[in-house]
GUSE-763316 format. One record per atom (N, C-alpha, C, O): x, y, z. Coordinates in Angstrom, 3 decimals. Atoms other than C-alpha are relative to their C-alpha. Layout:
N
{{X Y Z}}
...
This chain:
99
{{0.803 0.508 0.757}}
{{45.393 -66.862 62.630}}
{{-1.051 1.760 0.304}}
{{-1.538 2.093 1.385}}
{{0.879 -0.916 0.024}}
{{43.400 -63.471 61.742}}
{{-1.798 -0.533 0.428}}
{{-2.317 -1.463 -0.189}}
{{1.556 0.200 -0.413}}
{{39.413 -63.562 63.524}}
{{-0.423 0.589 -0.835}}
{{0.058 1.474 -1.543}}
{{1.078 0.084 0.879}}
{{36.683 -63.663 61.856}}
{{-0.164 1.757 -0.108}}
{{0.038 2.436 -1.114}}
{{0.050 -1.561 0.005}}
{{36.064 -59.892 63.029}}
{{0.743 0.716 -0.546}}
{{0.249 1.816 -0.792}}
{{-1.240 -0.741 0.306}}
{{38.988 -58.563 61.884}}
{{0.239 -0.019 -1.662}}
{{0.412 1.023 -2.293}}
{{0.560 0.275 0.876}}
{{38.657 -59.887 58.864}}
{{-1.073 0.323 -1.303}}
{{-0.978 0.242 -2.528}}
{{1.676 -0.768 0.270}}
{{34.961 -58.432 58.141}}
{{0.485 1.592 -0.061}}
{{-0.075 2.342 -0.860}}
{{-0.276 -1.528 -0.131}}
{{36.848 -54.789 59.135}}
{{0.751 0.187 -0.761}}
{{0.691 1.354 -1.148}}
{{-1.453 -0.622 0.651}}
{{40.337 -54.956 56.915}}
{{-0.787 0.257 -1.363}}
{{-0.762 1.366 -1.896}}
{{0.038 0.341 1.720}}
{{38.718 -56.261 53.224}}
{{-0.785 1.260 -0.178}}
{{-0.169 2.139 -0.780}}
{{0.353 -1.429 0.587}}
{{36.134 -53.223 52.912}}
{{0.742 1.254 0.075}}
{{0.609 2.244 -0.643}}
{{-1.050 -1.653 -0.203}}
{{38.962 -50.556 54.450}}
{{0.538 -0.115 -1.727}}
{{0.234 0.707 -2.591}}
{{-0.781 0.462 1.210}}
{{41.197 -52.444 51.285}}
{{-0.964 1.037 -1.109}}
{{-0.901 2.189 -1.540}}
{{1.080 -0.527 1.252}}
{{38.196 -52.156 48.776}}
{{-0.246 1.286 0.138}}
{{-0.291 1.565 -1.060}}
{{0.300 -0.681 0.052}}
{{37.496 -49.398 49.291}}
{{1.429 1.538 0.024}}
{{1.119 2.726 -0.073}}
{{-1.099 -0.395 0.581}}
{{40.836 -47.755 48.818}}
{{0.520 -0.040 -1.059}}
{{1.021 0.954 -1.585}}
{{-0.079 -0.139 1.479}}
{{41.409 -49.397 45.497}}
{{-1.026 0.401 -0.948}}
{{-0.849 0.245 -2.156}}
{{0.728 -0.350 0.281}}
{{38.282 -47.988 44.885}}
{{0.568 1.636 -0.682}}
{{0.747 1.898 -1.871}}
{{-0.696 -0.889 0.121}}
{{39.734 -44.555 45.262}}
{{1.827 -0.345 -0.838}}
{{2.195 0.787 -1.149}}
{{-0.769 0.035 0.331}}
{{42.773 -45.331 43.926}}
{{0.137 -0.389 -1.883}}
{{1.058 -0.059 -2.630}}
{{0.731 0.208 1.064}}
{{41.071 -46.621 40.675}}
{{-0.220 1.461 -0.828}}
{{0.442 1.605 -1.857}}
{{0.880 -1.104 -0.048}}
{{39.338 -43.302 40.187}}
{{1.156 1.023 -0.216}}
{{1.140 1.729 -1.224}}
{{-0.800 -0.809 0.276}}
{{42.448 -41.353 40.752}}
{{0.931 0.743 -1.389}}
{{1.058 1.956 -1.559}}
{{-1.102 0.095 0.957}}
{{44.872 -41.444 37.805}}
{{-0.550 0.553 -1.235}}
{{0.206 0.586 -2.206}}
{{0.631 -0.362 0.700}}
{{42.264 -40.003 35.725}}
{{-0.389 1.345 0.242}}
{{-0.999 1.989 -0.612}}
{{0.047 -1.702 -0.311}}
{{42.174 -36.440 37.499}}
{{1.364 0.355 0.214}}
{{1.665 1.547 0.271}}
{{-1.536 -0.185 0.068}}
{{45.694 -36.541 37.735}}
{{0.606 0.623 -1.187}}
{{1.228 1.684 -1.137}}
{{-0.646 -0.321 1.233}}
{{46.798 -36.104 34.525}}
{{-0.991 1.620 -1.142}}
{{-1.915 1.578 -1.954}}
{{1.155 -1.426 0.611}}
{{45.258 -32.216 33.172}}
{{0.602 0.221 -1.812}}
{{0.182 0.765 -2.834}}
{{-0.321 -0.730 1.879}}
{{47.341 -32.034 29.894}}
{{0.160 -1.563 -0.852}}
{{1.216 -2.078 -1.219}}
{{0.460 1.006 1.090}}
{{45.875 -35.054 27.810}}
{{0.442 0.332 -1.573}}
{{-0.259 1.025 -2.311}}
{{-0.279 -0.199 1.511}}
{{47.625 -35.007 24.399}}
{{-0.620 -1.274 -0.780}}
{{-0.250 -2.448 -0.799}}
{{1.124 0.620 0.959}}
{{44.707 -36.186 21.964}}
{{-0.019 0.496 -1.776}}
{{-0.904 0.294 -2.607}}
{{0.566 -0.160 1.509}}
{{45.724 -34.685 18.490}}
{{-0.675 0.851 -0.357}}
{{-0.519 1.096 -1.554}}
{{1.061 -0.660 0.117}}
{{42.861 -32.229 18.798}}
{{0.462 1.155 0.727}}
{{1.314 1.405 1.580}}
{{-0.785 -1.772 -0.867}}
{{43.083 -28.596 19.626}}
{{-1.762 0.968 -0.691}}
{{-2.883 0.514 -0.920}}
{{1.025 -0.939 0.166}}
{{40.673 -25.761 18.693}}
{{0.497 1.147 -0.891}}
{{1.698 1.361 -0.733}}
{{-0.326 -1.228 0.638}}
{{40.827 -22.513 16.179}}
{{-0.633 1.123 0.595}}
{{-1.736 0.920 1.103}}
{{0.718 -0.989 -0.601}}
{{39.954 -19.259 17.413}}
{{0.045 0.854 -0.976}}
{{0.978 0.544 -1.716}}
{{-0.333 -1.326 0.707}}
{{39.652 -15.938 15.277}}
{{-0.926 1.064 0.653}}
{{-2.120 1.203 0.387}}
{{0.770 -1.398 -1.145}}
{{38.686 -12.734 17.982}}
{{-0.180 -1.148 1.053}}
{{0.597 -1.959 1.557}}
{{0.840 0.516 -1.263}}
{{36.630 -14.196 20.397}}
{{-0.918 -1.452 -0.158}}
{{-1.464 -2.154 0.694}}
{{0.489 1.295 0.629}}
{{35.303 -17.041 18.308}}
{{0.329 -1.266 -0.589}}
{{1.263 -1.502 -1.355}}
{{-1.437 1.480 0.132}}
{{36.154 -20.620 18.052}}
{{-1.343 -0.317 -1.326}}
{{-2.568 -0.239 -1.426}}
{{0.467 -0.244 1.285}}
{{35.818 -21.168 14.408}}
{{0.309 -2.283 -0.402}}
{{-0.303 -2.959 -1.229}}
{{-0.233 1.375 -0.438}}
{{37.181 -25.172 15.163}}
{{0.164 -0.301 0.732}}
{{1.088 0.241 1.338}}
{{0.334 0.175 -1.496}}
{{36.224 -26.900 18.111}}
{{0.710 -1.868 -0.532}}
{{0.456 -2.548 -1.526}}
{{-0.486 1.418 -0.307}}
{{38.106 -30.386 18.782}}
{{0.395 -1.206 -1.107}}
{{0.357 -2.429 -0.973}}
{{-0.913 0.251 1.161}}
{{39.866 -30.885 15.193}}
{{1.226 -0.618 0.187}}
{{1.834 -0.576 1.257}}
{{-1.108 0.528 0.087}}
{{42.691 -32.752 14.038}}
{{1.248 1.005 0.057}}
{{1.076 2.113 -0.450}}
{{-0.962 -1.039 0.267}}
{{46.068 -30.986 14.367}}
{{0.032 0.341 -1.446}}
{{-0.361 1.490 -1.649}}
{{-0.359 0.134 1.518}}
{{46.756 -31.333 10.501}}
{{-1.364 1.113 -0.344}}
{{-1.079 2.292 -0.555}}
{{1.149 -0.692 0.466}}
{{43.140 -29.860 9.661}}
{{-0.096 1.711 1.028}}
{{-0.479 2.692 0.391}}
{{-0.274 -1.393 -0.352}}
{{43.600 -26.611 12.208}}
{{1.354 0.617 -0.508}}
{{1.466 1.825 -0.293}}
{{-1.181 -0.490 0.370}}
{{47.006 -26.019 10.802}}
{{-0.513 0.640 -1.549}}
{{-0.146 1.717 -2.020}}
{{0.055 -0.678 1.183}}
{{45.420 -25.758 7.390}}
{{-0.907 0.766 -0.196}}
{{-0.884 1.496 -1.187}}
{{0.483 -1.275 0.204}}
{{42.823 -23.684 8.043}}
{{0.391 1.549 0.631}}
{{-0.044 2.623 0.218}}
{{-0.782 -0.972 -0.334}}
{{44.799 -21.351 9.955}}
{{0.858 0.717 -0.561}}
{{0.943 1.938 -0.426}}
{{-0.770 -0.051 0.982}}
{{47.264 -21.404 7.611}}
{{-0.352 0.941 -1.330}}
{{0.517 1.543 -1.962}}
{{0.721 -0.514 1.023}}
{{44.954 -19.927 4.982}}
{{-0.540 1.020 0.238}}
{{-0.745 2.039 -0.422}}
{{0.587 -1.624 -0.206}}
{{43.523 -17.685 6.714}}
{{1.077 1.339 0.544}}
{{1.013 2.567 0.473}}
{{-1.517 -0.768 0.283}}
{{46.909 -16.374 7.428}}
{{0.467 0.423 -1.312}}
{{0.900 1.352 -1.993}}
{{-1.177 0.213 1.808}}
{{48.349 -16.896 4.333}}
{{1.403 -0.511 0.189}}
{{2.433 -0.224 -0.422}}
{{-2.010 0.601 -0.282}}
{{51.584 -18.692 5.626}}
{{-0.205 -1.375 0.107}}
{{-1.293 -1.886 0.371}}
{{-0.160 1.445 0.093}}
{{52.761 -22.217 5.400}}
{{-0.771 -0.611 0.871}}
{{-0.942 -0.178 2.011}}
{{0.518 0.592 -1.032}}
{{50.954 -24.443 6.869}}
{{1.327 -0.946 0.937}}
{{1.431 -1.148 2.147}}
{{-1.447 0.999 -1.104}}
{{54.321 -26.675 8.133}}
{{0.325 0.724 1.643}}
{{0.477 0.044 2.658}}
{{-0.496 -0.247 -1.532}}
{{55.189 -24.394 11.264}}
{{-1.630 0.312 0.551}}
{{-1.694 0.063 1.755}}
{{1.391 0.160 -0.684}}
{{51.295 -23.927 12.125}}
{{-0.231 -1.085 0.676}}
{{-0.657 -0.949 1.822}}
{{-0.127 1.359 -0.214}}
{{51.432 -27.827 12.435}}
{{0.534 -0.304 0.711}}
{{0.142 -1.310 1.303}}
{{-0.775 -0.088 -0.799}}
{{54.213 -27.280 14.454}}
{{-0.154 0.445 1.342}}
{{0.197 -0.102 2.388}}
{{0.488 -0.336 -1.229}}
{{52.827 -25.118 16.773}}
{{-1.549 -0.203 0.548}}
{{-2.077 0.448 1.450}}
{{1.160 0.767 0.013}}
{{49.601 -27.023 16.629}}
{{0.015 -0.990 1.237}}
{{-0.648 -1.037 2.273}}
{{-0.503 0.793 -1.153}}
{{51.583 -29.909 18.271}}
{{0.280 0.287 1.414}}
{{-0.043 -0.388 2.392}}
{{-0.290 -0.678 -1.132}}
{{53.080 -27.367 20.753}}
{{-0.997 -0.068 0.978}}
{{-0.863 -0.659 2.050}}
{{1.455 -0.411 -0.805}}
{{49.539 -26.368 22.138}}
{{-0.273 -1.062 0.179}}
{{-0.014 -1.261 1.366}}
{{0.347 1.316 -0.760}}
{{48.367 -30.014 22.455}}
{{1.313 -0.609 0.612}}
{{1.125 -1.528 1.409}}
{{-1.011 0.162 -1.409}}
{{51.568 -30.538 24.309}}
{{-0.081 0.146 1.675}}
{{-0.086 -0.470 2.741}}
{{0.137 -0.859 -0.980}}
{{51.271 -27.765 26.106}}
{{-0.818 0.377 1.284}}
{{-0.557 0.525 2.478}}
{{1.001 -0.668 -0.113}}
{{48.244 -26.628 26.631}}
{{-0.450 1.438 0.148}}
{{-1.485 1.879 0.649}}
{{-0.181 -1.136 -0.332}}
{{49.228 -23.289 26.431}}
{{-0.841 0.873 -1.607}}
{{-0.839 0.346 -2.720}}
{{0.275 -0.719 1.210}}
{{47.737 -20.885 23.803}}
{{0.513 0.324 -0.807}}
{{1.517 0.881 -0.363}}
{{-1.217 -0.811 1.371}}
{{49.465 -19.705 20.381}}
{{-0.624 0.369 -0.942}}
{{-1.350 -0.310 -1.667}}
{{0.318 -0.816 0.934}}
{{48.878 -16.868 18.415}}
{{0.486 -0.134 -1.496}}
{{1.612 0.304 -1.736}}
{{-0.608 0.310 1.522}}
{{49.380 -17.766 14.556}}
{{-0.111 1.536 -0.611}}
{{0.741 1.796 -1.460}}
{{-0.173 -1.427 0.716}}
{{48.742 -14.023 13.468}}
{{-1.230 0.359 0.234}}
{{-2.170 -0.315 0.656}}
{{1.126 -0.870 -0.235}}
{{46.469 -11.174 13.500}}
{{-0.711 0.315 -1.368}}
{{-0.160 0.619 -2.426}}
{{0.647 -0.513 1.355}}
{{43.784 -10.483 11.024}}
{{-1.031 0.901 0.300}}
{{-0.910 1.209 1.486}}
{{0.670 -0.878 -0.155}}
{{41.038 -8.083 10.920}}
{{-0.805 -0.227 1.259}}
{{-0.821 0.523 2.235}}
{{1.042 0.732 -0.995}}
{{38.479 -10.248 13.016}}
{{0.994 0.153 1.250}}
{{0.157 0.490 2.087}}
{{-1.112 0.472 -1.193}}
{{41.195 -10.578 15.807}}
{{0.990 -0.955 0.013}}
{{1.180 -1.459 -1.093}}
{{-1.196 0.782 0.079}}
{{44.042 -12.708 16.595}}
{{-0.732 -1.463 -0.384}}
{{-1.763 -1.997 0.022}}
{{0.899 1.942 0.191}}
{{43.441 -16.507 15.038}}
{{1.177 -0.623 0.729}}
{{2.333 -0.704 0.312}}
{{-1.032 0.746 -0.653}}
{{45.010 -18.438 17.940}}
{{-0.552 -1.537 -0.567}}
{{-1.264 -1.843 -1.523}}
{{-0.393 1.582 -0.177}}
{{45.494 -22.315 18.553}}
{{-0.233 -0.140 1.385}}
{{0.686 0.278 2.089}}
{{0.253 0.679 -1.383}}
{{44.053 -23.597 21.888}}
{{-0.002 -1.454 0.128}}
{{-0.160 -2.019 -0.954}}
{{0.191 0.946 -0.777}}
{{43.970 -26.653 23.652}}
{{-1.849 -0.679 -0.091}}
{{-2.826 0.048 0.094}}
{{1.605 0.043 -0.085}}
{{40.459 -28.411 23.426}}
{{-0.565 -0.579 1.456}}
{{-1.776 -0.666 1.658}}
C-alpha cells in the first residue's frame, strides 16, 4: 500500500503533467486550415481573414482571370501556409496569404 506521504507527492506531479499536456497541442499545430486567407495588393492588405471563395473572386477581378484557378490557389495557401502570387498589377503583386 502506498503511504499517505507518497500519494500526496505523486498526485500533484501527475496533475501538473496533465495540465501541461493539455496546453501543448494548440502550440503544436502551426498550420491550421480554417478556410480563411488574406489578399494583398503590393504591401497593402485589402482583405483580411476572408473566406477562400470571396478572396478568389476579388483577386480574380483585380487580375482579370477566372475565379476557379484562383480558388484552387487559395486552398493551397490555406493548406500550406505559403504565399502565392495571382498576378502583377500596377500597384504591385496581388498575393494570397495565410491568415
